[in-house]
C-alpha positions in Angstrom: 0.0 0.0 0.0 2.9 2.4 0.8 4.4 2.0 -2.7 1.0 2.4 -4.4 0.1 5.6 -2.5 3.7 6.9 -3.0 3.5 6.5 -6.8 0.0 8.0 -7.0 1.1 11.0 -4.9 4.2 11.5 -7.1 2.0 11.3 -10.2 -0.2 14.1 -8.9 2.8 16.2 -8.1 4.1 15.6 -11.6 0.9 16.7 -13.2 0.8 19.7 -10.8 4.3 20.8 -11.7 3.7 20.5 -15.4 0.5 22.5 -15.1 2.2 25.2 -13.1 5.2 25.5 -15.5 2.8 25.6 -18.4 0.7 28.3 -16.8 3.7 30.5 -16.1 4.9 30.0 -19.7 1.5 31.1 -20.9 1.7 34.5 -19.1 5.4 35.4 -19.2 5.2 37.0 -22.6 2.5 39.4 -21.4 4.2 40.6 -18.1 5.1 44.2 -18.1 6.8 44.5 -14.7 10.4 43.3 -14.7 10.0 42.4 -11.0 6.9 40.3 -11.6 8.6 38.7 -14.6 11.6 37.8 -12.5 9.4 36.4 -9.7 7.5 34.2 -12.1 10.6 33.0 -13.8 12.2 32.1 -10.4 9.1 30.2 -9.5 9.2 28.3 -12.8 12.8 27.4 -12.2 12.0 26.2 -8.7 9.2 24.0 -10.1 11.6 22.6 -12.6 14.2 21.9 -10.0 11.6 20.1 -7.9 10.5 18.2 -11.0 14.0 16.8 -11.5 13.9 15.3 -8.0 10.4 14.0 -8.6 11.5 12.4 -11.9 14.3 10.5 -10.2 11.8 9.1 -7.7 9.4 8.2 -10.5 12.2 6.4 -12.3 13.0 4.5 -9.1 9.5 3.2 -9.1 9.6 2.7 -12.9 6.7 5.0 -13.5 6.2 7.5 -16.3 4.4 10.1 -14.2 1.3 11.9 -15.2 0.4 14.8 -17.5 -2.2 17.4 -16.5 -5.8 16.7 -17.5 -6.0 17.9 -21.1 -9.4 19.5 -20.6 -8.2 21.3 -17.5 -5.1 22.5 -19.3 -7.1 23.7 -22.3 -9.6 25.5 -20.1 -6.8 27.2 -18.2 -5.1 28.3 -21.5 -8.4 29.6 -22.9 -9.2 31.5 -19.7 -5.7 33.0 -19.7 -5.9 34.0 -23.4 -9.4 35.5 -23.1 -8.7 37.5 -19.9 -5.4 38.8 -21.2 -7.0 39.7 -24.6 -9.8 41.7 -23.0 -8.1 43.1 -19.9 -4.4 42.5 -20.0 -1.8 43.7 -17.6 0.0 42.6 -14.6 -3.0 42.7 -12.3 -4.8 40.3 -14.5 -1.8 38.0 -14.6 -1.5 38.1 -10.8 -5.2 37.3 -10.6 -4.9 34.3 -12.9 -1.7 33.0 -11.2 -3.2 33.4 -7.7 -6.3 31.4 -8.8 -4.0 28.7 -10.2 -1.8 28.6 -7.1 -4.9 28.3 -4.9 -6.3 25.4 -6.9 -2.9 23.7 -6.8 -2.6 24.1 -3.1 -6.2 22.7 -2.6 -5.6 19.7 -4.9 -2.2 18.8 -3.4 -3.5 19.0 0.1 -6.4 16.7 -0.9 -3.9 14.2 -2.4 -1.8 14.3 0.7 -4.9 13.3 2.7 -6.0 10.7 0.1 -2.6 9.0 -0.2 -1.8 9.1 3.5 0.2 5.8 3.2 2.7 7.4 0.9 6.3 7.5 2.0 7.8 10.5 3.7 10.0 11.5 0.8 7.0 11.9 -1.5 5.0 13.7 1.1 8.0 16.1 1.6 8.1 16.8 -2.2 4.3 17.5 -2.1 4.7 19.8 0.9 7.5 21.7 -0.8 5.4 22.1 -4.0 2.5 23.4 -1.8 4.9 25.9 -0.2 6.1 27.1 -3.7 2.5 27.7 -4.7 1.6 29.5 -1.5 4.7 31.7 -1.6 4.1 32.7 -5.2 0.5 33.7 -4.4 1.7 35.8 -1.4 4.6 37.4 -3.4 2.3 38.6 -6.2 -0.4 40.1 -4.1 1.0 43.5 -4.7 0.1 43.3 -8.4 -3.6 42.4 -7.8 
């Protein structure tokens, strides 16, 4: 049961990291503030660094990981494109990213509870990912 929950939790983190990186990529080209751009880029780099650790663990369990739900990813992209087309700017970007961070935190906490038999290493990665998302949401509040 431990290995099964561990792999499932790692898969959800994998999908979450991919979704986060993709979302940041979707907005970076629209950011006007150099400071906001740098903060988003730093967050993307931190996600990718955590992803490297995660991929090593998935490899250990001989698992391919998980991509984000294609419908959720498409909906996120469409929402981003539409909002930025109608009301662009850093405030809109901060709003979109805050919503994404909050959804990620909520989902990851749900998975921590659901896969409670997961090993401590995978739980630690999940908690670190949650912290990245929470910190970004706090750091960009000044742009809302």
